[in-house]
C-alpha positions in Angstrom: 11.5 34.7 20.9 11.1 37.1 18.1 10.3 36.0 14.6 13.2 35.8 12.2 13.5 38.7 9.8 12.3 38.2 6.2 15.3 37.6 3.8 16.2 40.7 1.9 15.7 41.0 -1.8 18.8 40.0 -3.8 20.8 42.9 -5.2 21.0 43.3 -8.9 23.4 40.7 -10.4 23.5 38.7 -7.1 22.2 35.2 -6.7 19.9 34.8 -3.7 21.9 33.1 -0.8 20.8 30.3 1.4 18.4 31.0 4.3 20.2 31.3 7.7 19.1 29.2 10.7 18.0 31.5 13.6 18.9 28.7 16.1 22.7 27.9 16.2 23.6 24.2 16.6 25.3 23.4 19.9 28.3 21.0 19.9 27.5 17.3 20.0 28.1 15.1 23.1 31.2 13.0 23.4 29.2 9.7 23.1 27.0 8.9 20.2 23.6 7.4 20.9 23.9 4.5 18.5 21.7 2.1 20.3 18.0 2.3 19.7 16.9 1.6 23.2 19.4 3.8 25.1 20.9 2.4 28.3 17.8 0.8 29.8 16.8 -2.8 29.4 13.0 -2.3 29.6 10.4 -3.1 27.0 12.2 -3.1 23.7 9.0 -2.3 21.8 8.3 1.0 23.6 10.3 3.3 21.4 9.3 1.7 18.1 7.0 3.8 15.9 3.8 2.2 14.9 4.3 0.8 11.4 1.6 1.8 8.9 0.9 -1.8 8.1 0.4 -2.9 11.7 -2.1 -0.5 13.1 -4.8 -3.1 13.5 -2.5 -5.9 14.7 -3.7 -7.1 18.1 -7.0 -5.2 17.9 -9.0 -8.3 18.9 -6.9 -8.6 22.1 -8.0 -5.2 23.3 -11.7 -5.6 22.3 -14.2 -6.8 24.9 -16.3 -9.9 24.3 -19.4 -7.6 23.8 -17.6 -5.6 21.2 -16.7 -8.7 19.3 -20.2 -10.2 19.5 -21.9 -6.9 18.5 -19.6 -6.5 15.5 -19.8 -10.1 14.2 -23.3 -9.8 12.5 -22.1 -6.6 10.7 -19.0 -8.3 9.5 -21.0 -11.3 8.3 -23.4 -9.0 6.5 -20.5 -7.1 4.8 -18.8 -10.3 3.6 -22.1 -11.7 2.5 -22.7 -8.5 0.4 -19.3 -8.7 -1.2 -19.9 -12.4 -2.0 -23.3 -11.7 -3.4 -21.9 -9.0 -5.7 -19.1 -11.4 -6.8 -21.1 -14.6 -7.5 -24.8 -14.9 -6.5 -25.1 -18.6 -7.3 -22.0 -19.6 -5.4 -23.0 -17.5 -2.4 -26.5 -19.0 -2.4 -24.9 -22.5 -2.5 -22.6 -21.7 0.5 -25.5 -20.4 2.6 -27.9 -23.3 1.8 -25.4 -26.0 2.1 -24.0 -24.6 5.3 -27.5 -24.6 6.9 -28.2 -28.1 5.5 -24.8 -29.4 6.9 -25.7 -28.0 10.3 -29.0 -29.8 10.2 -27.4 -33.1 9.1 -25.1 -32.8 12.1 -28.0 -32.3 14.5 -30.0 -35.1 12.9 -27.0 -37.3 13.0 -26.6 -36.7 16.7 -30.3 -37.5 17.3 -29.9 -40.7 15.3 -26.8 -41.6 17.4 -29.0 -41.3 20.5 -31.5 -43.7 18.9 -28.7 -46.1 18.1 -27.6 -46.0 21.8 -31.2 -46.5 22.9 -31.4 -49.8 20.9 -28.0 -50.9 22.1 -28.8 -50.3 25.7 -32.3 -52.0 25.5 -33.0 -55.3 27.2 -32.5 -58.6 25.3 -29.6 -60.5 23.7 -26.8 -58.4 22.1 -27.3 -59.7 18.5 -31.0 -58.7 18.7 -30.1 -55.2 20.0 -27.6 -54.7 17.2 -30.1 -55.8 14.6 -32.7 -53.4 16.1 -30.1 -50.6 15.9 -29.0 -51.3 12.3 -31.6 -49.0 10.6 -30.5 -46.2 13.0 -26.9 -46.9 12.3 -27.5 -46.7 8.5 -29.4 -43.5 9.1 -26.4 -42.0 11.0 -24.1 -43.1 8.2 -26.5 -41.4 5.7 -26.5 -38.2 7.7 -22.7 -38.2 8.0 -22.3 -38.9 4.3 -24.8 -36.2 3.3 -23.0 -33.8 5.6 -19.7 -34.6 4.0 -21.2 -33.9 0.5 -22.7 -30.7 1.7 -19.4 -29.6 3.2 -17.7 -30.4 -0.1 -20.3 -28.3 -1.9 -19.6 -25.4 0.5 -15.8 -25.7 -0.1 -16.4 -25.8 -3.9 -18.7 -22.8 -3.8 -16.3 -20.9 -1.5 -13.4 -21.7 -3.9 -15.5 -20.0 -6.6 -16.6 -16.9 -4.8 -13.4 -16.1 -2.8 -11.1 -15.4 -5.8 -13.9 -13.3 -7.4 -14.2 -11.1 -4.2 -10.4 -10.6 -4.2 -10.3 -9.9 -7.9 -13.2 -7.4 -7.7 -11.7 -5.6 -4.7 -8.2 -5.5 -6.1 -9.2 -4.3 -9.6 -11.4 -1.6 -8.1 -8.7 -0.6 -5.6 -6.0 -0.3 -8.3 -8.3 1.5 -10.7 -9.1 4.1 -8.1 -5.5 4.5 -6.8 -4.1 4.8 -10.3 -6.4 7.7 -11.1 -6.4 9.9 -8.0 -5.1 13.4 -8.3 -1.3 13.8 -8.0 -1.4 15.8 -4.8 -3.1 12.9 -3.1 -0.4 10.5 -4.2 2.2 12.9 -2.8 0.5 13.1 0.6 2.4 10.8 3.1 -0.7 9.8 5.0 -2.5 8.8 1.8 0.6 6.9 0.8 0.6 4.9 4.1 -3.2 4.2 3.9 -3.0 2.9 0.3 0.0 0.7 0.9 -1.6 -0.7 4.1 -4.8 -1.5 2.2 -2.8 -3.1 -0.6 -0.5 -5.1 1.8 -3.0 -6.2 4.4 -6.6 -5.3 3.3 -6.4 -7.3 0.0 -4.7 -10.2 1.7 -7.3 -10.5 4.5 -10.2 -9.9 2.0 -9.2 -13.3 0.6 -8.8 -14.9 4.0 -11.9 -13.6 5.7 -14.4 -15.4 3.5 -13.2 -18.8 4.7 -13.1 -17.6 8.3 -16.7 -16.3 8.1 -17.8 -19.7 6.7 -16.0 -21.4 9.6 -17.5 -19.0 12.0 -21.0 -19.7 10.7 -20.3 -23.4 10.8 -19.2 -23.3 14.5 -22.2 -21.1 15.4 -24.7 -23.4 13.7 -23.0 -26.4 15.2 -23.4 -24.9 18.7 -27.0 -24.0 18.0 -27.7 -27.6 16.7 -26.1 -29.1 19.8 -28.3 -26.9 22.0 -31.4 -28.0 20.0 -30.5 -31.7 20.5 -30.1 -31.3 24.2 -33.4 -29.4 24.5 -35.1 -32.4 22.8 -33.4 -34.9 25.1 -34.2 -33.0 28.3 -34.7 -29.2 29.0 -32.5 -29.4 32.1 -29.5 -30.3 29.8 -29.3 -26.8 28.4 -28.0 -25.2 31.7 -25.6 -28.1 31.9 -24.3 -27.2 28.4 -23.7 -23.7 29.5 -22.0 -24.9 32.7 -19.7 -27.0 30.5 -18.9 -24.7 27.7 -18.7 -21.3 29.4 -15.4 -22.0 31.3 -14.0 -23.5 28.1 -15.1 -20.4 26.2 -13.6 -18.1 28.8 -10.3 -20.0 28.6 -10.4 -19.9 24.8 -11.0 -16.1 24.9 -8.0 -15.5 27.2 -5.8 -17.8 25.1 -6.8 -16.1 21.9 -6.2 -12.6 23.3 -2.8 -13.7 24.6 -1.8 -15.0 21.2 -2.9 -11.7 19.6 -0.9 -9.7 22.2 2.1 -12.0 21.6 1.9 -11.5 17.9 1.8 -7.7 18.1 4.9 -7.7 20.4 6.7 -10.2 18.2 6.0 -8.0 15.2 7.5 -5.0 16.9 10.6 -6.9 18.0 11.1 -8.3 14.5 10.8 -4.9 13.0 13.5 -3.6 15.3 16.0 -6.3 14.5 15.3 -6.0 10.8 16.7 -2.4 10.9 20.2 -4.0 11.3 19.4 -6.9 8.9 18.4 -4.4 6.2 21.5 -2.3 6.7 23.7 -5.4 6.4 22.0 -6.6 3.2 21.2 -3.2 1.6 22.9 -2.7 -1.8 23.0 1.1 -1.5 24.7 1.0 2.0 27.1 -1.8 1.0 30.0 0.3 -0.3 29.9 2.8 2.6 29.5 0.0 5.1 32.7 -1.6 3.9 34.7 1.5 3.5 33.8 2.5 7.1 34.5 -1.1 8.3 31.2 -0.7 10.3 30.1 -4.4 9.8 31.5 -5.5 13.2 29.6 -2.7 15.1 26.3 -3.6 13.3 26.8 -7.3 13.9 27.4 -6.8 17.6 24.2 -4.7 17.9 22.3 -7.3 15.9 23.5 -10.1 18.3 22.6 -8.1 21.4 19.1 -7.5 20.1 18.7 -11.1 18.9 19.6 -12.4 22.4 17.0 -10.1 24.0 14.4 -11.1 21.5 15.2 -14.8 22.2 14.6 -14.1 26.0 11.3 -12.4 25.1 10.2 -15.3 22.9 10.9 -17.7 25.8 9.0 -15.5 28.2 6.0 -15.3 25.9 6.1 -19.1 25.2 6.1 -20.0 28.9 3.3 -17.5 29.6 1.2 -18.9 26.8 1.8 -22.5 28.1 0.7 -21.5 31.7 -2.3 -19.7 30.4 -3.3 -22.7 28.3 -2.9 -25.0 31.4 -5.0 -22.7 33.5 -7.7 -22.5 30.8 -7.8 -26.3 30.4 -7.9 -26.7 34.2 -10.9 -24.4 34.5 -12.6 -26.0 31.5 -11.9 -29.5 33.0 -13.5 -28.4 36.3 -16.6 -27.2 34.5 -16.8 -30.4 32.5 -16.4 -32.4 35.7 -19.3 -30.6 37.3 -21.4 -31.1 34.2 -20.8 -34.8 34.2 -21.5 -35.1 37.9 -24.8 -33.4 37.4 -25.5 -35.7 34.4 -24.7 -38.7 36.5 -27.1 -37.5 39.2 -29.9 -37.1 36.7 -29.3 -40.7 35.5 -29.3 -42.0 39.1 -32.5 -40.1 39.8 -34.2 -41.6 36.7 -34.7 -38.2 35.1 -32.8 -39.3 32.0 -32.5 -42.7 30.3 -29.0 -44.1 29.9 -29.1 -43.8 26.1 -30.1 -40.1 26.4 -27.3 -39.6 28.9 -24.7 -41.0 26.6 -26.1 -38.8 23.8 -25.9 -35.8 26.0 -22.2 -36.5 26.6 -21.6 -36.6 22.8 -23.6 -33.4 22.4 -21.7 -31.6 25.2 -18.3 -32.6 23.7 -19.4 -31.4 20.3 -20.7 -28.2 21.9 -17.3 -27.6 23.6 -15.4 -28.1 20.3 -17.8 -25.8 18.4 -17.4 -23.1 21.1 -13.7 -23.2 21.1 -13.7 -23.0 17.3 -16.2 -20.1 17.5 -14.1 -18.1 19.9 -10.9 -18.6 17.9 -12.4 -17.8 14.6 -14.5 -14.8 16.0 -11.3 -13.1 17.1 -9.7 -13.7 13.7 -12.7 -12.4 11.9 -12.9 -9.4 14.1 -9.3 -8.3 13.4 -9.3 -9.3 9.8 -12.6 -7.3 9.2 -10.8 -4.2 10.4 -8.3 -4.6 7.5 -11.1 -5.2 5.1 -13.0 -2.1 6.4 -9.7 -0.2 6.0 -9.5 -1.3 2.4 -13.1 -0.2 1.7 -12.5 3.1 3.5 -9.4 3.8 1.3 -11.4 3.0 -1.8 -14.2 5.4 -0.7 -11.6 8.1 0.0 -10.0 7.5 -3.5 -13.4 8.0 -5.1 -13.5 11.5 -3.6 -10.0 12.2 -4.9 -10.6 11.3 -8.5 -10.0 14.0 -11.1 -13.0 15.7 -12.5 -14.9 14.2 -15.5 -16.4 16.6 -18.0 -17.9 16.5 -21.5 -15.5 19.2 -22.7 -12.3 17.6 -23.9 -9.0 19.4 -24.2 -8.1 20.4 -27.8 -5.4 18.6 -29.7 -4.1 22.0 -30.9 -3.6 25.2 -28.8 -2.5 28.7 -29.8 -2.1 30.2 -26.3 -1.9 28.9 -22.8 -2.4 31.7 -20.3 -1.9 31.7 -16.5 -3.6 34.6 -14.7 -2.7 35.4 -11.1 -2.3 31.7 -10.2 -1.8 30.8 -6.5 -1.1 27.3 -5.2 -0.1 26.0 -1.8 0.8 22.4 -1.0 -1.3 20.6 1.7 0.1 21.1 5.1 2.3 24.0 4.1 1.7 27.7 4.9 4.0 29.3 2.4 2.6 29.3 -1.1 4.5 27.4 -3.8 3.1 29.8 -6.4 2.1 33.3 -5.5 0.5 35.3 -8.2 1.9 33.8 -11.4 0.9 35.4 -14.7 2.3 34.4 -18.1 1.3 33.5 -21.7 2.8 30.6 -23.7 2.3 30.6 -27.5 2.4 27.8 -30.0 5.8 27.3 -31.6 7.6 28.9 -28.7 10.3 27.4 -26.4 10.1 28.8 -22.9 12.5 28.2 -20.0 11.7 28.2 -16.3 14.8 28.8 -14.1 15.4 29.5 -10.5 16.7 28.1 -7.2 15.4 24.8 -5.8 12.0 25.3 -4.3 11.3 28.5 -6.3 8.1 27.1 -7.9 9.2 26.3 -11.4 8.3 22.6 -11.3 5.1 23.3 -9.5 4.1 25.7 -12.2 4.9 23.0 -14.8 2.6 20.6 -13.1 -0.2 23.1 -13.1 0.3 23.5 -16.8 0.1 19.8 -17.2 -3.1 19.6 -15.3 -1.6 17.5 -12.6 -2.4 20.2 -10.0 -5.2 22.7 -10.0 -4.7 26.3 -9.0 -6.2 27.3 -5.7 -7.0 30.7 -7.2 -6.5 32.3 -10.5 -6.9 30.5 -13.8 -5.0 28.4 -16.4 -6.7 28.8 -19.8 -6.2 27.0 -23.2 -7.2 29.5 -25.9 -9.4 31.3 -23.4 -11.0 28.2 -21.9 -10.4 27.4 -18.2 -8.9 23.9 -17.9 -11.1 23.3 -14.8 -14.0 23.0 -17.3 -12.2 20.3 -19.2 -12.1 16.5 -18.6 -8.9 15.9 -16.7 -7.7 12.8 -18.6 -8.3 14.5 -21.9 -6.0 17.3 -20.8 -3.3 14.9 -19.6 -3.4 13.3 -23.1 -2.4 16.6 -24.6 0.6 17.1 -22.4 3.9 15.3 -22.6 6.1 15.3 -19.5 9.8 14.3 -19.4 11.1 14.3 -15.8 14.6 14.2 -14.3 13.9 10.8 -12.7 11.8 9.1 -15.4 9.8 5.9 -14.8 11.8 2.8 -15.7 9.0 0.6 -17.1 9.8 -3.1 -17.1 8.6 -3.4 -20.7 10.2 -3.7 -24.1 12.3 -0.9 -25.5 9.5 -0.1 -28.0 6.8 -0.2 -25.3 8.9 2.3 -23.2 8.6 4.7 -26.1 4.9 4.1 -27.0 3.6 4.1 -23.4 3.3 7.9 -23.5 0.2 7.5 -25.7 -1.3 4.8 -23.4 -0.2 1.9 -25.7 2.0 -1.0 -24.9 1.2 -3.4 -27.8 0.8 -1.2 -30.8 3.1 1.4 -32.3 3.5 3.9 -35.2 6.9 2.7 -36.5 8.0 5.9 -38.3 6.8 8.0 -35.4 8.8 5.8 -32.9 11.9 6.0 -35.1 11.7 9.8 -35.4 11.3 10.2 -31.6 14.2 7.9 -30.8 16.5 9.5 -33.3 15.7 13.0 -32.0 16.4 11.9 -28.4 19.4 9.8 -29.0 17.6 6.7 -27.8 18.1 5.0 -31.2 21.8 4.4 -30.4 20.8 2.9 -27.1 18.2 0.6 -28.6 20.5 -0.4 -31.5 23.0 -1.9 -29.0 20.4 -4.0 -27.2 20.4 -7.8 -27.9 16.9 -7.8 -29.4 16.8 -4.1 -30.1 13.2 -2.9 -30.0 11.9 -6.1 -28.4 14.5 -6.2 -25.6 12.9 -6.2 -22.1 14.4 -3.3 -20.0 14.4 -5.1 -16.7 16.8 -7.6 -15.1 13.8 -9.2 -13.4 13.0 -11.0 -16.6 15.0 -13.6 -18.5 17.1 -11.9 -21.1 16.2 -8.5 -19.7 18.7 -5.6 -19.9 19.4 -2.7 -17.5 20.2 0.7 -18.8 22.4 3.4 -17.2 20.8 6.6 -15.9 21.8 8.6 -19.1 20.4 5.9 -21.3 17.1 5.9 -19.5 17.0 9.7 -19.9 17.3 9.3 -23.7 14.5 6.8 -23.7 12.3 9.1 -21.6 12.9 12.0 -23.9 12.0 9.8 -26.8 8.8 8.8 -25.0 7.9 12.5 -24.6 8.6 13.3 -28.2 6.6 10.2 -29.4 3.5 11.6 -27.8 3.5 14.7 -30.1 1.4 16.6 -27.7 0.7 20.3 -28.1 2.5 21.0 -24.8 5.9 19.4 -24.0 7.3 19.8 -20.5 10.9 18.9 -19.9 12.0 19.1 -16.2 15.8 18.6 -16.0 15.6 15.8 -18.6 19.4 15.7 -19.3 20.7 15.9 -15.8 22.2 12.4 -16.1 23.4 12.7 -19.7 27.0 13.3 -20.9 27.6 16.6 -22.7 27.4 15.3 -26.3 24.0 13.6 -25.5 22.7 16.6 -23.7 23.6 18.9 -26.7 21.9 16.5 -29.1 18.7 16.4 -27.1 18.5 20.2 -26.8 19.2 20.5 -30.6 16.2 18.2 -31.2 14.0 19.9 -28.7 14.9 23.5 -29.5 15.5 23.3 -33.3 14.5 19.9 -34.7 11.1 19.6 -33.0 8.7 16.9 -34.4 5.8 19.3 -34.2 6.1 22.9 -35.3 3.1 24.2 -33.3 4.2 22.7 -30.0 4.8 24.8 -26.9 7.9 23.5 -25.2 8.7 24.4 -21.6 12.2 23.6 -20.4 13.2 23.6 -16.7 16.9 23.5 -16.1 19.6 24.5 -13.7 22.2 24.4 -16.5 21.6 27.9 -17.9 23.7 27.3 -20.9 20.9 25.1 -22.2 18.3 27.8 -22.1 20.2 30.5 -23.9 18.4 29.9 -27.2 14.9 29.8 -25.7 12.4 32.4 -26.9 11.6 33.5 -23.4 13.0 32.8 -19.9 11.0 33.1 -16.7 13.0 33.5 -13.5 11.2 32.1 -10.4 12.0 33.0 -6.8 9.8 32.1 -3.8 6.8 31.3 -5.9 6.9 34.5 -8.0 8.3 35.5 -11.4 10.9 38.1 -10.7 12.3 38.4 -14.2 11.3 37.4 -17.8 12.7 37.9 -21.2 15.2 36.5 -23.7 18.7 35.6 -22.6 20.1 38.8 -24.1 17.4 41.0 -22.4 18.0 39.4 -19.0 21.8 39.7 -19.3 21.4 43.4 -20.2 19.3 44.0 -17.1 22.0 42.5 -14.9 19.6 41.0 -12.4 19.1 37.6 -10.8 19.4 35.6 -14.1 22.6 37.5 -15.1 24.1 36.7 -11.6 23.3 33.0 -11.9 24.5 32.7 -15.5 27.8 34.6 -14.7 28.3 32.3 -11.6 27.9 29.2 -13.7 30.0 30.5 -16.6 32.8 31.4 -14.2 33.1 27.7 -13.3 34.1 26.9 -16.8 36.9 29.5 -17.1 40.4 28.1 -16.7 42.1 29.1 -13.4 45.2 31.3 -13.8 48.4 30.1 -12.2 50.3 32.8 -10.3 53.7 33.7 -11.9 56.5 32.4 -9.7 58.6 35.1 -8.1 62.2 34.8 -9.1 64.4 33.6 -6.2 61.6 32.1 -4.2 61.8 28.4 -3.7 58.5 26.7 -4.6 
């Protein structure tokens, strides 16, 4: 198929038309594909896209035992390093007390064997009990010491865990808050960051306790093996014979649970599509006007019934798997006890040692089951923590430059020379050879169709983007040699959809200078008057101190137009040498819009300020000193309003088109004798 022809240049006085689609749209089918799974009743999770926050769910179920075992030491070392950085004393306490607790457990088991030896010795029962009393006290002492050590571990863990979470979260937010704007606007980066925030930080808190439990189970199993080797070397193979079937069953059971959780997650995401629609505020009016509630509820019920069937199937499968695992484990235990009985009959092992071996084998089985379950949890949770650390490392590479040279607080000329810029993943340049010069005290307008490059050019001026080629210079100095944050402090941006900070009205003005708790009263008053925000704030219950968010008690919500006035006041309060206004009055009524432009164009708070106005309402740019007309990333016209109207080019065509919409329509004169 041949490439579509390039659109022709607009004729003089004509507005560029919309691009035509080279592929005509065929008529739709008679039946709408409303259901998410079509007509088949197969796996309802097959056609669900992987959610960004679930990419590691079920990873432990698909990993081999070898993969889990190989990775566990690395995970333990990673968590140990994080804990050591967070609190060295608490980490040392956890390690030492954990080792001592395992030793107390092993010594307690040996002391129990000694107690059994005295109880099974020859002689009257009271004499045997009295002989066993010192060993009983020793067992009690070991158990009490172990309890104290475990309490010390829990206390130290309670100290170190929040510190790890705090350190990771603060570092994560500091990095993500400062990365370059183009990174934030990248969808992949957005998913990675939210995944790290939602899951990575959560599991960073959970995994510390899981690693401690993992170490406890591993040390307990090692201690049991040591006790059995002391009692009789042949008991070690018996321990393996007993615990391996139990371990295999535990592995299968753990994997089944992880698989089940991943499927359950996908099914719940599917049904929430309808739950969200039924509860969504933005869809509520249209849902009711279309009377679509019944159709959505029917589809919700159909999916709910299928999910209930799937839940039942998964539950039955899990129960059968658990039964099979316990059966295999019971068989292994039976063989172990049979072999142990044979050793007792043959005289290879004293009766007391045999009873102690039974206790040790039971403790070993419990430790192994716990080890398997926790190992799978740690393996999967570590993926989320690794993900968090990888995102932090990527953010470090995306931080804006730091330099000794700071941007000046006054500028005479900002010059763009042959600037080119292309968004990541795009082939067509957003800016294609832009050259212009902005001078102190001037008001400049950027106009053009959507996607023409005017907002992109403003972001380059603000230092939010960097030119891929060409240069942006402040008084002859390339901004790429300046510290990025210092440049941002010298630019005030007012956007069409401003941030609605859940702060006080005063803090919503002063936040443009990086301050929430201190203000220059006169400066704030001047900025709010110039923007019209003073009338908004005056009507609030606590005026300057009113919280602008309904999420707080006594908080107030503003309309779109009121927020726009606050945003303009925020930009004016900054008193930066460069003021950028990108459609700031789009949601204002005509009188408010007129007042803002009067303040920006004529009553500016700083005479040497360069003001750049981006607007689709061309009536607002008539009084600007110079107007740049953008089209497809290029400047196609520039000059004052009168100059551009005299040329009769693209700007004149757009202005005439808009002006025509305000002219009254003429009613045709009724012809006499014709019935209306």
